[in-house]
N, CA, C, O and the ligand as a Tripos MOL2 file, in Angstrom:
@<TRIPOS>MOLECULE
protein
  233   231    59     0     0
PROTEIN
NO_CHARGES

@<TRIPOS>ATOM
      1 N         -10.1320   -3.7000   -7.4470 N.3       1 MET1
      2 CA        -10.2610   -3.7490   -8.9130 C.3       1 MET1
      3 C          -9.1960   -2.8610   -9.5650 C.2       1 MET1
      4 O          -9.0350   -1.6920   -9.2130 O.2       1 MET1
      5 N          -8.4910   -3.4360  -10.5030 N.am      2 ASP2
      6 CA         -7.4750   -2.6770  -11.2190 C.3       2 ASP2
      7 C          -8.1230   -1.9220  -12.3730 C.2       2 ASP2
      8 O          -8.5740   -2.5220  -13.3490 O.2       2 ASP2
      9 N          -8.1600   -0.6100  -12.2500 N.am      3 VAL3
     10 CA         -8.8350    0.1840  -13.2800 C.3       3 VAL3
     11 C          -7.8430    0.9090  -14.1760 C.2       3 VAL3
     12 O          -8.2540    1.6490  -15.0690 O.2       3 VAL3
     13 N          -6.5480    0.7140  -13.9590 N.am      4 GLU4
     14 CA         -5.5570    1.4800  -14.7060 C.3       4 GLU4
     15 C          -5.6390    1.2290  -16.2150 C.2       4 GLU4
     16 O          -5.4770    2.1470  -17.0190 O.2       4 GLU4
     17 N          -5.8910   -0.0200  -16.5810 N.am      5 HIS5
     18 CA         -5.8890   -0.3550  -18.0060 C.3       5 HIS5
     19 C          -7.1730    0.0640  -18.7070 C.2       5 HIS5
     20 O          -7.2480    0.0460  -19.9350 O.2       5 HIS5
     21 N          -8.1830    0.4430  -17.9280 N.am      6 ILE6
     22 CA         -9.4350    0.8960  -18.5450 C.3       6 ILE6
     23 C          -9.7050    2.3520  -18.2060 C.2       6 ILE6
     24 O         -10.8210    2.8390  -18.3880 O.2       6 ILE6
     25 N          -8.6800    3.0530  -17.7110 N.am      7 LYS7
     26 CA         -8.8790    4.4000  -17.1980 C.3       7 LYS7
     27 C          -9.1720    5.4110  -18.3000 C.2       7 LYS7
     28 O          -9.8990    6.3810  -18.0850 O.2       7 LYS7
     29 N          -8.6100    5.1820  -19.4680 N.am      8 TYR8
     30 CA         -8.7980    6.1180  -20.5750 C.3       8 TYR8
     31 C          -9.3470    5.4160  -21.8030 C.2       8 TYR8
     32 O          -8.8960    4.3330  -22.1760 O.2       8 TYR8
     33 N         -10.3210    6.0480  -22.4190 N.am      9 GLN9
     34 CA        -10.8810    5.5220  -23.6600 C.3       9 GLN9
     35 C         -11.1250    6.6920  -24.6030 C.2       9 GLN9
     36 O         -11.3620    7.8190  -24.1680 O.2       9 GLN9
     37 N         -11.0640    6.4110  -25.8830 N.am     10 THR10
     38 CA        -11.3730    7.4430  -26.8590 C.3      10 THR10
     39 C         -12.8840    7.5860  -26.9780 C.2      10 THR10
     40 O         -13.6000    6.5940  -27.1130 O.2      10 THR10
     41 N         -13.3670    8.8310  -26.9260 N.am     11 CYS11
     42 CA        -14.7910    9.0910  -27.0430 C.3      11 CYS11
     43 C         -15.2820    8.6680  -28.4240 C.2      11 CYS11
     44 O         -14.6940    9.0550  -29.4340 O.2      11 CYS11
     45 N         -16.3460    7.8820  -28.4780 N.am     12 PRO12
     46 CA        -16.8550    7.4090  -29.7660 C.3      12 PRO12
     47 C         -17.5690    8.4970  -30.5550 C.2      12 PRO12
     48 O         -17.8570    8.3130  -31.7380 O.2      12 PRO12
     49 N         -17.8610    9.6320  -29.9140 N.am     13 TYR13
     50 CA        -18.6270   10.6790  -30.5850 C.3      13 TYR13
     51 C         -17.7390   11.6980  -31.2910 C.2      13 TYR13
     52 O         -18.0390   12.1350  -32.4010 O.2      13 TYR13
     53 N         -16.6470   12.0670  -30.6340 N.am     14 ASP14
     54 CA        -15.7830   13.0930  -31.2250 C.3      14 ASP14
     55 C         -14.3020   12.7390  -31.1680 C.2      14 ASP14
     56 O         -13.4470   13.5690  -31.4760 O.2      14 ASP14
     57 N         -14.0010   11.4950  -30.7710 N.am     15 ASN15
     58 CA        -12.6250   11.0170  -30.7320 C.3      15 ASN15
     59 C         -11.7180   11.8180  -29.8040 C.2      15 ASN15
     60 O         -10.5010   11.8630  -29.9880 O.2      15 ASN15
     61 N         -12.3400   12.4580  -28.7910 N.am     16 GLU16
     62 CA        -11.5390   13.1200  -27.7660 C.3      16 GLU16
     63 C         -11.2180   12.0930  -26.6770 C.2      16 GLU16
     64 O         -11.7900   11.0030  -26.6460 O.2      16 GLU16
     65 N         -10.3060   12.4550  -25.7990 N.am     17 GLU17
     66 CA         -9.9440   11.5360  -24.7310 C.3      17 GLU17
     67 C         -11.0080   11.5300  -23.6350 C.2      17 GLU17
     68 O         -11.4490   12.5830  -23.1750 O.2      17 GLU17
     69 N         -11.4070   10.3400  -23.2310 N.am     18 GLY18
     70 CA        -12.3520   10.1940  -22.1320 C.3      18 GLY18
     71 C         -11.6760    9.5310  -20.9510 C.2      18 GLY18
     72 O         -10.8390    8.6440  -21.1190 O.2      18 GLY18
     73 N         -12.0430    9.9640  -19.7540 N.am     19 VAL19
     74 CA        -11.4630    9.3940  -18.5340 C.3      19 VAL19
     75 C         -12.5510    8.6870  -17.7470 C.2      19 VAL19
     76 O         -13.6810    9.1640  -17.6490 O.2      19 VAL19
     77 N         -12.1900    7.5500  -17.1920 N.am     20 LEU20
     78 CA        -13.1420    6.7300  -16.4550 C.3      20 LEU20
     79 C         -13.6950    7.4750  -15.2440 C.2      20 LEU20
     80 O         -12.9400    8.0680  -14.4720 O.2      20 LEU20
     81 N         -15.0030    7.4410  -15.0850 N.am     21 ILE21
     82 CA        -15.6370    8.0370  -13.9150 C.3      21 ILE21
     83 C         -15.6210    7.0160  -12.7850 C.2      21 ILE21
     84 O         -16.1440    5.9100  -12.9190 O.2      21 ILE21
     85 N         -15.0120    7.4110  -11.6690 N.am     22 VAL22
     86 CA        -14.8720    6.5020  -10.5320 C.3      22 VAL22
     87 C         -15.5930    7.0920   -9.3370 C.2      22 VAL22
     88 O         -15.4630    8.2780   -9.0340 O.2      22 VAL22
     89 N         -16.3530    6.2450   -8.6640 N.am     23 ASP23
     90 CA        -16.9820    6.6450   -7.4090 C.3      23 ASP23
     91 C         -15.8880    6.7370   -6.3500 C.2      23 ASP23
     92 O         -15.3250    5.7210   -5.9430 O.2      23 ASP23
     93 N         -15.5950    7.9360   -5.9130 N.am     24 LEU24
     94 CA        -14.4680    8.1320   -5.0080 C.3      24 LEU24
     95 C         -14.7000    7.4920   -3.6500 C.2      24 LEU24
     96 O         -13.7520    7.0600   -2.9950 O.2      24 LEU24
     97 N         -15.9310    7.4290   -3.2320 N.am     25 GLU25
     98 CA        -16.2160    6.8150   -1.9320 C.3      25 GLU25
     99 C         -16.0890    5.2990   -2.0070 C.2      25 GLU25
    100 O         -15.5720    4.6610   -1.0900 O.2      25 GLU25
    101 N         -16.5660    4.7330   -3.1070 N.am     26 GLU26
    102 CA        -16.5110    3.2830   -3.2560 C.3      26 GLU26
    103 C         -15.1970    2.8300   -3.8790 C.2      26 GLU26
    104 O         -14.8090    1.6680   -3.7590 O.2      26 GLU26
    105 N         -14.5010    3.7810   -4.5630 N.am     27 ASP27
    106 CA        -13.2700    3.4790   -5.2710 C.3      27 ASP27
    107 C         -13.4950    2.3980   -6.3190 C.2      27 ASP27
    108 O         -12.6410    1.5420   -6.5510 O.2      27 ASP27
    109 N         -14.6590    2.4570   -6.9420 N.am     28 THR28
    110 CA        -14.9700    1.5340   -8.0300 C.3      28 THR28
    111 C         -15.5190    2.3340   -9.2040 C.2      28 THR28
    112 O         -16.0750    3.4150   -9.0090 O.2      28 THR28
    113 N         -15.3700    1.8220  -10.4070 N.am     29 PRO29
    114 CA        -15.8780    2.5380  -11.5800 C.3      29 PRO29
    115 C         -17.3950    2.6770  -11.5490 C.2      29 PRO29
    116 O         -18.1040    1.7770  -11.0990 O.2      29 PRO29
    117 N         -17.8820    3.8190  -12.0360 N.am     30 ALA30
    118 CA        -19.3160    4.0270  -12.1560 C.3      30 ALA30
    119 C         -19.8300    3.2980  -13.3900 C.2      30 ALA30
    120 O         -19.1570    3.2340  -14.4190 O.2      30 ALA30
    121 N         -21.0260    2.7540  -13.2660 N.am     31 THR31
    122 CA        -21.6290    2.0670  -14.4090 C.3      31 THR31
    123 C         -23.0650    2.5270  -14.5780 C.2      31 THR31
    124 O         -23.6920    3.0020  -13.6320 O.2      31 THR31
    125 N         -23.5800    2.3810  -15.7920 N.am     32 ASP32
    126 CA        -24.9740    2.7130  -16.0320 C.3      32 ASP32
    127 C         -25.8520    1.4890  -15.7570 C.2      32 ASP32
    128 O         -25.3760    0.4860  -15.2240 O.2      32 ASP32
    129 N         -27.1260    1.5770  -16.1190 N.am     33 GLU33
    130 CA        -28.0630    0.4960  -15.8010 C.3      33 GLU33
    131 C         -27.7340   -0.8070  -16.5120 C.2      33 GLU33
    132 O         -28.1790   -1.8800  -16.1040 O.2      33 GLU33
    133 N         -26.9450   -0.7010  -17.5880 N.am     34 ASP34
    134 CA        -26.5550   -1.9040  -18.3130 C.3      34 ASP34
    135 C         -25.2390   -2.4800  -17.8080 C.2      34 ASP34
    136 O         -24.7790   -3.5170  -18.2850 O.2      34 ASP34
    137 N         -24.6450   -1.8020  -16.8490 N.am     35 GLY35
    138 CA        -23.3700   -2.2710  -16.3290 C.3      35 GLY35
    139 C         -22.1840   -1.8130  -17.1450 C.2      35 GLY35
    140 O         -21.0610   -2.2680  -16.9290 O.2      35 GLY35
    141 N         -22.4300   -0.8970  -18.1000 N.am     36 ASP36
    142 CA        -21.3330   -0.3770  -18.9070 C.3      36 ASP36
    143 C         -20.5960    0.7090  -18.1470 C.2      36 ASP36
    144 O         -21.2000    1.4810  -17.4030 O.2      36 ASP36
    145 N         -19.3010    0.7640  -18.3370 N.am     37 LEU37
    146 CA        -18.4790    1.7640  -17.6740 C.3      37 LEU37
    147 C         -18.8170    3.1640  -18.1810 C.2      37 LEU37
    148 O         -19.1520    3.3560  -19.3500 O.2      37 LEU37
    149 N         -18.7220    4.1360  -17.2750 N.am     38 GLN38
    150 CA        -19.0310    5.5110  -17.6270 C.3      38 GLN38
    151 C         -17.7450    6.3200  -17.7360 C.2      38 GLN38
    152 O         -16.8490    6.2100  -16.9000 O.2      38 GLN38
    153 N         -17.6740    7.1330  -18.7810 N.am     39 TYR39
    154 CA        -16.5020    7.9710  -19.0070 C.3      39 TYR39
    155 C         -16.9260    9.4160  -19.1760 C.2      39 TYR39
    156 O         -18.0400    9.7130  -19.6080 O.2      39 TYR39
    157 N         -15.9950   10.3230  -18.8180 N.am     40 TYR40
    158 CA        -16.2300   11.7330  -19.0510 C.3      40 TYR40
    159 C         -15.3070   12.1980  -20.1590 C.2      40 TYR40
    160 O         -14.0860   12.0740  -20.0650 O.2      40 TYR40
    161 N         -15.9100   12.7350  -21.2110 N.am     41 CYS41
    162 CA        -15.1420   13.2040  -22.3590 C.3      41 CYS41
    163 C         -14.4950   14.5460  -22.0360 C.2      41 CYS41
    164 O         -15.1810   15.5330  -21.7720 O.2      41 CYS41
    165 N         -13.1670   14.5660  -22.0610 N.am     42 LEU42
    166 CA        -12.4430   15.7800  -21.6810 C.3      42 LEU42
    167 C         -12.5290   16.8510  -22.7590 C.2      42 LEU42
    168 O         -12.4380   18.0420  -22.4610 O.2      42 LEU42
    169 N         -12.7020   16.4390  -24.0000 N.am     43 GLY43
    170 CA        -12.7770   17.4000  -25.0840 C.3      43 GLY43
    171 C         -14.1720   17.9430  -25.2900 C.2      43 GLY43
    172 O         -14.3530   19.1340  -25.5420 O.2      43 GLY43
    173 N         -15.1650   17.0650  -25.1810 N.am     44 GLY44
    174 CA        -16.5360   17.4600  -25.4560 C.3      44 GLY44
    175 C         -17.3450   17.7900  -24.2210 C.2      44 GLY44
    176 O         -18.4790   18.2580  -24.3220 O.2      44 GLY44
    177 N         -16.7630   17.5460  -23.0420 N.am     45 HIS45
    178 CA        -17.4110   17.8620  -21.7640 C.3      45 HIS45
    179 C         -18.7860   17.2100  -21.6610 C.2      45 HIS45
    180 O         -19.7900   17.8730  -21.4020 O.2      45 HIS45
    181 N         -18.8060   15.9170  -21.8650 N.am     46 HIS46
    182 CA        -20.0320   15.1590  -21.6870 C.3      46 HIS46
    183 C         -19.6360   13.7520  -21.2600 C.2      46 HIS46
    184 O         -18.4650   13.3780  -21.3230 O.2      46 HIS46
    185 N         -20.6230   12.9790  -20.8240 N.am     47 THR47
    186 CA        -20.3270   11.6130  -20.4200 C.3      47 THR47
    187 C         -20.7270   10.6560  -21.5300 C.2      47 THR47
    188 O         -21.6010   10.9510  -22.3450 O.2      47 THR47
    189 N         -20.0770    9.5150  -21.5420 N.am     48 PHE48
    190 CA        -20.4840    8.4560  -22.4560 C.3      48 PHE48
    191 C         -20.2210    7.1230  -21.7790 C.2      48 PHE48
    192 O         -19.3650    7.0090  -20.9020 O.2      48 PHE48
    193 N         -20.9690    6.1230  -22.2000 N.am     49 SER49
    194 CA        -20.7540    4.7870  -21.6550 C.3      49 SER49
    195 C         -20.0400    3.9340  -22.6820 C.2      49 SER49
    196 O         -20.1590    4.1410  -23.8890 O.2      49 SER49
    197 N         -19.3040    2.9810  -22.1740 N.am     50 LEU50
    198 CA        -18.5260    2.1220  -23.0490 C.3      50 LEU50
    199 C         -19.2820    0.8240  -23.2590 C.2      50 LEU50
    200 O         -19.5330    0.0840  -22.3090 O.2      50 LEU50
    201 N         -19.6390    0.5520  -24.4880 N.am     51 ASP51
    202 CA        -20.2740   -0.7190  -24.8200 C.3      51 ASP51
    203 C         -19.1900   -1.7630  -24.9690 C.2      51 ASP51
    204 O         -18.3930   -1.7140  -25.9060 O.2      51 ASP51
    205 N         -19.1610   -2.7020  -24.0530 N.am     52 GLU52
    206 CA        -18.0710   -3.6710  -24.0440 C.3      52 GLU52
    207 C         -18.0470   -4.5290  -25.2970 C.2      52 GLU52
    208 O         -16.9930   -5.0310  -25.6890 O.2      52 GLU52
    209 N         -19.1890   -4.6980  -25.9190 N.am     53 ASP53
    210 CA        -19.2320   -5.5030  -27.1320 C.3      53 ASP53
    211 C         -18.4050   -4.8760  -28.2590 C.2      53 ASP53
    212 O         -17.8530   -5.5720  -29.1110 O.2      53 ASP53
    213 N         -18.3370   -3.5410  -28.2360 N.am     54 GLU54
    214 CA        -17.6290   -2.8420  -29.3030 C.3      54 GLU54
    215 C         -16.1300   -2.7830  -29.0730 C.2      54 GLU54
    216 O         -15.3750   -2.4500  -29.9870 O.2      54 GLU54
    217 N         -15.6920   -3.1010  -27.8680 N.am     55 THR55
    218 CA        -14.2830   -2.9740  -27.5610 C.3      55 THR55
    219 C         -13.5680   -4.3140  -27.5430 C.2      55 THR55
    220 O         -12.3530   -4.3690  -27.3510 O.2      55 THR55
    221 N         -14.3120   -5.3950  -27.7410 N.am     56 GLU56
    222 CA        -13.6520   -6.6880  -27.7770 C.3      56 GLU56
    223 C         -12.7020   -6.7520  -28.9700 C.2      56 GLU56
    224 O         -13.0260   -6.3060  -30.0700 O.2      56 GLU56
    225 N         -11.5480   -7.3070  -28.7270 N.am     57 GLY57
    226 CA        -10.5840   -7.4220  -29.7920 C.3      57 GLY57
    227 C          -9.5890   -6.2760  -29.8450 C.2      57 GLY57
    228 O          -8.6730   -6.2940  -30.6670 O.2      57 GLY57
    229 N          -9.7540   -5.2650  -28.9710 N.am     58 TRP58
    230 CA         -8.7870   -4.1880  -28.9250 C.3      58 TRP58
    231 C          -7.4750   -4.7130  -28.3760 C.2      58 TRP58
    232 O          -6.5110   -3.9570  -28.2520 O.2      58 TRP58
    233 ZN        -16.8150   13.3530  -26.6210 Zn       59 ZN59
@<TRIPOS>BOND
     1     1     2 1
     2     2     3 1
     3     3     4 2
     4     3     5 am
     5     5     6 1
     6     6     7 1
     7     7     8 2
     8     7     9 am
     9     9    10 1
    10    10    11 1
    11    11    12 2
    12    11    13 am
    13    13    14 1
    14    14    15 1
    15    15    16 2
    16    15    17 am
    17    17    18 1
    18    18    19 1
    19    19    20 2
    20    19    21 am
    21    21    22 1
    22    22    23 1
    23    23    24 2
    24    23    25 am
    25    25    26 1
    26    26    27 1
    27    27    28 2
    28    27    29 am
    29    29    30 1
    30    30    31 1
    31    31    32 2
    32    31    33 am
    33    33    34 1
    34    34    35 1
    35    35    36 2
    36    35    37 am
    37    37    38 1
    38    38    39 1
    39    39    40 2
    40    39    41 am
    41    41    42 1
    42    42    43 1
    43    43    44 2
    44    43    45 am
    45    45    46 1
    46    46    47 1
    47    47    48 2
    48    47    49 am
    49    49    50 1
    50    50    51 1
    51    51    52 2
    52    51    53 am
    53    53    54 1
    54    54    55 1
    55    55    56 2
    56    55    57 am
    57    57    58 1
    58    58    59 1
    59    59    60 2
    60    59    61 am
    61    61    62 1
    62    62    63 1
    63    63    64 2
    64    63    65 am
    65    65    66 1
    66    66    67 1
    67    67    68 2
    68    67    69 am
    69    69    70 1
    70    70    71 1
    71    71    72 2
    72    71    73 am
    73    73    74 1
    74    74    75 1
    75    75    76 2
    76    75    77 am
    77    77    78 1
    78    78    79 1
    79    79    80 2
    80    79    81 am
    81    81    82 1
    82    82    83 1
    83    83    84 2
    84    83    85 am
    85    85    86 1
    86    86    87 1
    87    87    88 2
    88    87    89 am
    89    89    90 1
    90    90    91 1
    91    91    92 2
    92    91    93 am
    93    93    94 1
    94    94    95 1
    95    95    96 2
    96    95    97 am
    97    97    98 1
    98    98    99 1
    99    99   100 2
   100    99   101 am
   101   101   102 1
   102   102   103 1
   103   103   104 2
   104   103   105 am
   105   105   106 1
   106   106   107 1
   107   107   108 2
   108   107   109 am
   109   109   110 1
   110   110   111 1
   111   111   112 2
   112   111   113 am
   113   113   114 1
   114   114   115 1
   115   115   116 2
   116   115   117 am
   117   117   118 1
   118   118   119 1
   119   119   120 2
   120   119   121 am
   121   121   122 1
   122   122   123 1
   123   123   124 2
   124   123   125 am
   125   125   126 1
   126   126   127 1
   127   127   128 2
   128   127   129 am
   129   129   130 1
   130   130   131 1
   131   131   132 2
   132   131   133 am
   133   133   134 1
   134   134   135 1
   135   135   136 2
   136   135   137 am
   137   137   138 1
   138   138   139 1
   139   139   140 2
   140   139   141 am
   141   141   142 1
   142   142   143 1
   143   143   144 2
   144   143   145 am
   145   145   146 1
   146   146   147 1
   147   147   148 2
   148   147   149 am
   149   149   150 1
   150   150   151 1
   151   151   152 2
   152   151   153 am
   153   153   154 1
   154   154   155 1
   155   155   156 2
   156   155   157 am
   157   157   158 1
   158   158   159 1
   159   159   160 2
   160   159   161 am
   161   161   162 1
   162   162   163 1
   163   163   164 2
   164   163   165 am
   165   165   166 1
   166   166   167 1
   167   167   168 2
   168   167   169 am
   169   169   170 1
   170   170   171 1
   171   171   172 2
   172   171   173 am
   173   173   174 1
   174   174   175 1
   175   175   176 2
   176   175   177 am
   177   177   178 1
   178   178   179 1
   179   179   180 2
   180   179   181 am
   181   181   182 1
   182   182   183 1
   183   183   184 2
   184   183   185 am
   185   185   186 1
   186   186   187 1
   187   187   188 2
   188   187   189 am
   189   189   190 1
   190   190   191 1
   191   191   192 2
   192   191   193 am
   193   193   194 1
   194   194   195 1
   195   195   196 2
   196   195   197 am
   197   197   198 1
   198   198   199 1
   199   199   200 2
   200   199   201 am
   201   201   202 1
   202   202   203 1
   203   203   204 2
   204   203   205 am
   205   205   206 1
   206   206   207 1
   207   207   208 2
   208   207   209 am
   209   209   210 1
   210   210   211 1
   211   211   212 2
   212   211   213 am
   213   213   214 1
   214   214   215 1
   215   215   216 2
   216   215   217 am
   217   217   218 1
   218   218   219 1
   219   219   220 2
   220   219   221 am
   221   221   222 1
   222   222   223 1
   223   223   224 2
   224   223   225 am
   225   225   226 1
   226   226   227 1
   227   227   228 2
   228   227   229 am
   229   229   230 1
   230   230   231 1
   231   231   232 2
@<TRIPOS>SUBSTRUCTURE
     1 MET1         2 RESIDUE 1 A MET
     2 ASP2         6 RESIDUE 1 A ASP
     3 VAL3        10 RESIDUE 1 A VAL
     4 GLU4        14 RESIDUE 1 A GLU
     5 HIS5        18 RESIDUE 1 A HIS
     6 ILE6        22 RESIDUE 1 A ILE
     7 LYS7        26 RESIDUE 1 A LYS
     8 TYR8        30 RESIDUE 1 A TYR
     9 GLN9        34 RESIDUE 1 A GLN
    10 THR10       38 RESIDUE 1 A THR
    11 CYS11       42 RESIDUE 1 A CYS
    12 PRO12       46 RESIDUE 1 A PRO
    13 TYR13       50 RESIDUE 1 A TYR
    14 ASP14       54 RESIDUE 1 A ASP
    15 ASN15       58 RESIDUE 1 A ASN
    16 GLU16       62 RESIDUE 1 A GLU
    17 GLU17       66 RESIDUE 1 A GLU
    18 GLY18       70 RESIDUE 1 A GLY
    19 VAL19       74 RESIDUE 1 A VAL
    20 LEU20       78 RESIDUE 1 A LEU
    21 ILE21       82 RESIDUE 1 A ILE
    22 VAL22       86 RESIDUE 1 A VAL
    23 ASP23       90 RESIDUE 1 A ASP
    24 LEU24       94 RESIDUE 1 A LEU
    25 GLU25       98 RESIDUE 1 A GLU
    26 GLU26      102 RESIDUE 1 A GLU
    27 ASP27      106 RESIDUE 1 A ASP
    28 THR28      110 RESIDUE 1 A THR
    29 PRO29      114 RESIDUE 1 A PRO
    30 ALA30      118 RESIDUE 1 A ALA
    31 THR31      122 RESIDUE 1 A THR
    32 ASP32      126 RESIDUE 1 A ASP
    33 GLU33      130 RESIDUE 1 A GLU
    34 ASP34      134 RESIDUE 1 A ASP
    35 GLY35      138 RESIDUE 1 A GLY
    36 ASP36      142 RESIDUE 1 A ASP
    37 LEU37      146 RESIDUE 1 A LEU
    38 GLN38      150 RESIDUE 1 A GLN
    39 TYR39      154 RESIDUE 1 A TYR
    40 TYR40      158 RESIDUE 1 A TYR
    41 CYS41      162 RESIDUE 1 A CYS
    42 LEU42      166 RESIDUE 1 A LEU
    43 GLY43      170 RESIDUE 1 A GLY
    44 GLY44      174 RESIDUE 1 A GLY
    45 HIS45      178 RESIDUE 1 A HIS
    46 HIS46      182 RESIDUE 1 A HIS
    47 THR47      186 RESIDUE 1 A THR
    48 PHE48      190 RESIDUE 1 A PHE
    49 SER49      194 RESIDUE 1 A SER
    50 LEU50      198 RESIDUE 1 A LEU
    51 ASP51      202 RESIDUE 1 A ASP
    52 GLU52      206 RESIDUE 1 A GLU
    53 ASP53      210 RESIDUE 1 A ASP
    54 GLU54      214 RESIDUE 1 A GLU
    55 THR55      218 RESIDUE 1 A THR
    56 GLU56      222 RESIDUE 1 A GLU
    57 GLY57      226 RESIDUE 1 A GLY
    58 TRP58      230 RESIDUE 1 A TRP
    59 ZN59       233 GROUP 0 **** ****
Protein backbone atom coordinates (compact mmCIF):
# COMPACT_ATOMS: atom_id res chain seq x y z
CA MET A 1 0.00 0.00 0.00
CA ASP A 2 1.33 3.39 -0.99
CA VAL A 3 0.90 5.62 2.03
CA GLU A 4 3.13 8.51 0.93
CA HIS A 5 0.28 10.63 -0.38
CA ILE A 6 -1.74 10.20 2.81
CA LYS A 7 1.18 10.41 5.21
CA TYR A 8 0.47 13.94 6.40
CA GLN A 9 -2.80 15.64 7.16
CA THR A 10 -3.70 18.87 8.87
CA CYS A 11 -5.25 18.32 12.29
CA PRO A 12 -8.91 19.35 12.21
CA TYR A 13 -8.78 20.49 15.84
CA ASP A 14 -5.86 22.91 15.90
CA ASN A 15 -4.57 22.96 12.32
CA GLU A 16 -1.23 21.49 13.35
CA GLU A 17 0.52 18.92 11.21
CA GLY A 18 -0.55 15.33 11.76
CA VAL A 19 1.42 12.27 10.68
CA LEU A 20 -0.11 8.96 9.73
CA ILE A 21 0.14 6.27 12.39
CA VAL A 22 1.53 3.11 10.81
CA ASP A 23 1.72 -0.33 12.35
CA LEU A 24 5.43 -0.99 11.99
CA GLU A 25 5.06 -4.74 12.16
CA GLU A 26 2.31 -4.88 9.56
CA ASP A 27 3.62 -1.86 7.61
CA THR A 28 0.05 -0.75 7.09
CA PRO A 29 -1.80 2.32 8.34
CA ALA A 30 -3.64 2.05 11.64
CA THR A 31 -7.39 2.49 11.51
CA ASP A 32 -10.13 2.87 14.07
CA GLU A 33 -13.31 0.79 14.30
CA ASP A 34 -14.82 2.72 11.42
CA GLY A 35 -11.85 2.06 9.18
CA ASP A 36 -10.73 5.68 9.30
CA LEU A 37 -7.02 6.39 9.20
CA GLN A 38 -5.37 7.39 12.46
CA TYR A 39 -3.01 10.34 12.73
CA TYR A 40 -0.84 11.73 15.48
CA CYS A 41 -0.95 15.50 15.84
CA LEU A 42 2.60 16.77 16.16
CA GLY A 43 1.55 20.13 17.53
CA GLY A 44 -1.17 19.08 19.93
CA HIS A 45 0.28 15.69 20.90
CA HIS A 46 -2.91 13.75 20.46
CA THR A 47 -4.38 11.36 17.93
CA PHE A 48 -7.19 12.02 15.52
CA SER A 49 -8.94 10.00 12.86
CA LEU A 50 -9.54 11.15 9.35
CA ASP A 51 -13.13 11.09 8.19
CA GLU A 52 -12.82 10.25 4.54
CA ASP A 53 -16.13 11.88 3.75
CA GLU A 54 -14.69 15.25 4.75
CA THR A 55 -11.61 14.93 2.59
CA GLU A 56 -13.27 14.12 -0.70
CA GLY A 57 -12.58 16.76 -3.26
CA TRP A 58 -9.19 17.75 -1.85
ZN1 LIG B 1 -4.14 18.62 16.89
